[in-house]
N, C-alpha and C positions, 0 to 999 in steps of 0.2 A: 536367737531368732534366725535360723538358718533359711526360711522360704518365705520369699515374699512375694511382690511385683516383680516380673522380669525385668534386670536390668538396673534395679532399683537401691537394692542396699550392696554398694562397694567398695572392698577396704582396700589400704594397700598392704605390698605382697613384697617381701625381700626375702631372698635368696639366690639360689643359681636359678639364668633364664632358663623357662621352658624352651623346649626344641619341638615339639610334635603339636599339631592343632588341638589333639585329643589333650594334652598337657596341658595345654594354656588355658581350654576351655575349664577341664579339670580342677584349676586355681583358679579360672575367677569365678566360678561356680559354688566352690564348696572354700568362704572364707569366714573370718571370724565377723559377727555382727551382737548386734545389741540382745539382750535378753529379753526387754520387750521395749514397744514403741506406739505413741499415739500422735495424732496430729491432725490438722486440719485439711484436705483436701478439698481444692477445686479445680473441675473438669467443664473445661469449655470446647465445646463441639462449634465447627463455623463447615457451612455447605458451599457449594460451589454459586452460590448466589448471594454471597456475603454475609446468608441468616445466623444468626451467633446464639446458641442456645445455653445458659450456665448453668452449675451444680453443683452445690454445696454438700462435702461428705465428712462425717466422722471416720476416720479410720484410726484401729486398732489393731496390733499384731503382739503374739508373745509366744513364747516356749513351752511346751507343757514341761512336765519330769523325766518325759524321755526325750526331751530333747525336736519333740516335732514341730513343726509351727502353725499356728492356727491366728485366722486374718479375719479382721469385724469389718464391712463398713455399711455406713448407716447415714441415707442421705438424709439432708435437713432441710433445703429447699431446690427449685420452686415447691409450691403448694402439692401438683400434679406428682409428685414424686416424693413427697416428704414421708417417713417411714419406713420406706423399702430399704434392704437389707439383703446383704449378701455374705455368706460366712464358707471359708475354704477351712477344710481340716487337711493335716498331712497325716496320712499311715503308712505302718510300720511297713505295708506290703507294696506300698510306693503308687499307690492310685489313690490323691487326691479325693478328697469328698465336698464336693459344692451345691451348695445349697441359697436359692433367690428367696426372698419374701416380698411379696405383692402384697400391701396393705388393701388395695380396693377387692382385692379377691379373699384376702382373710386367712389366705393358705401357703405353705412352705414347697417350693419346687426344688425338687433335687435333680438336677444338671446331670448326666451320665456326661461319659467321658466322650462321645459318640457327639457330645455338642459341646465340646471346647472350642469347637470354632464357631461358635457362636460370639456375634458382637453384644461387648456388655453394655446395656444400657444404651443402647443405639449409637454409640461409639463408634471409634474404627479401633480399640483396643478387643482382643477375641479375650475368652476368659481364660484360654491359654496363656493369653500375654501375660494376664498377673496375676499366673503361678511361675513358680522358678519352673524352668527345661529340666525334664533329667536327664544325664549327663549321656543314659546307654537308650537313647529313644531315635542318638543319631550318630552319624558318622561323622568326624570333622579331617580337615586338610587343610594347611595353613599355606596359603598362596601365596603369602611374599608381607612384603613392608611398605603402606602408604603413609602418608603426613596426610590429616585431616584437620582441620583451624589449629594447625600450628602444633599438632600433637603427632609423634611419632607411634604409627599405630601396628599391630598385627593384622592382617587381613585371612578371616579363615570363613570357609565354606561349611556350613553345616549339613547333611542331604538326611533324610528322613532313614533310619533304620528299617524300617517296613514299612508295605502299604498300610497297614491299620493307621502308622502318626501319621502318614500323608493324609490319610481320610478324613481321620480326627482333627488336624490342626488346619487344615483348608492349603499347609502351606509347600511346596514340591522342593524348596531348598530356603537358607537363609545366609545371608552373609554378613559376616557382624566383623567391625573394625574397634579393636581394643586397644586402649593406651600401652603403650609399651612399659612405661616405668611404673604406671600403678597398677595396671590390667583391671582400668574401669571401662567399659561399656563407652564406646562415642558414640557410634550409627550401627543402625541393622537394616538392611534390604530385606523384605520377605517377597519370594516368590511364590506365584500359584501355581499349582500342580501343570498347568498343559508350560510354564517355564516364564512367563511373562512378570516383568516385575510389577509388583502390586502396592506395597505399602515399604514407605522410609520412617523409623524411629530415630530421632535425635535427641540428643542429653544437651538439653541449653543451660543448666547451671549444675553444678555439685556441688552439696556443703562436708565438709567434715567437722563432726561431732562427735568428741571421746576418741580422738584418731584415729575414726572410721569414715570413709570415704560414702556418703548419700547423694543419688541424682534425685535432686529436689525438683525439679522440671524438666519434663519430659515430654515432647510433640511427636504425636502417630500421623505419618499424609498418609492417607487413600489416594494413590498418584493415578489410578482406574476412574476415579469419580472426581478429584479434585475436591476430597474433604477432608478435615483437617481436626482431630483430637487432641487438645492439650490438660496434663495434669502436672499442677503447682502444688508441693506441700508446704505447709508452714506450721508454726508454732508447734515444732517438731520436739517431744520430750522423748526421753528414753531411760531404760533401766528404771521405771518407777512401780510400782506393784500392781497391778490390772487383775480383776477378778478373774479366775477362772470359770465365772459361771458368764461370764460375756460369750466366750464361745460356745455357746450350744446352740441346740436349733429351739430348745424352748425360751430362751432370750431373743434371738432373731425373730421370733413370733411375736411375742409379748411386750419386748422392750424390758424385760425388768426380770 
């Protein structure tokens, strides 16, 4: 399971220390993970007035026989979003296929790459944020080292490789703090295309399951509108068989 929500699957790395921003990101993004994962996921959103909305989600992820990842989210509650589903399929070409099922309309909507900067279910996470970034879509500069929450981190600047990436994602640059010891992401700052700080992702808790690190508590702050979204994974099960039919548009729409 090599592709999943950005910064979620993070594993220990042993070997020579990387020397460039590209090397660090390559090793951080291409690390061993589980073949399958299923979990309960709670998405909590809070606006600038302190109003809170909570979404309960069933989460599934698995690699196919070619090592390409498939991810399914199915909303369980509240009633107004129950049955809503989101499916992501990694392809050999490198262009993810994303599908959103809206039960009220009884139809599946395919999300184009140009829509990857849209907000996922009104949260502060975009469709791009919940998919592993492609290494070649960005250029990387190692800015130095800083200590975050008591952890010595590499500080890396990522710039869009071309105008299309900038347009699709809505990001002008991303600054990441990656823990030096285990290459786990600790914090990421996202800047809009005008260069203003837009959002901050914080990893509040990391679990280790079967020797693999997993960011189980993530908070995304929209600093421009004072809105926050938090994803918390619980009841995590790994390396258990999942039916391939889970990860099809047919199952997304029909639930069977």
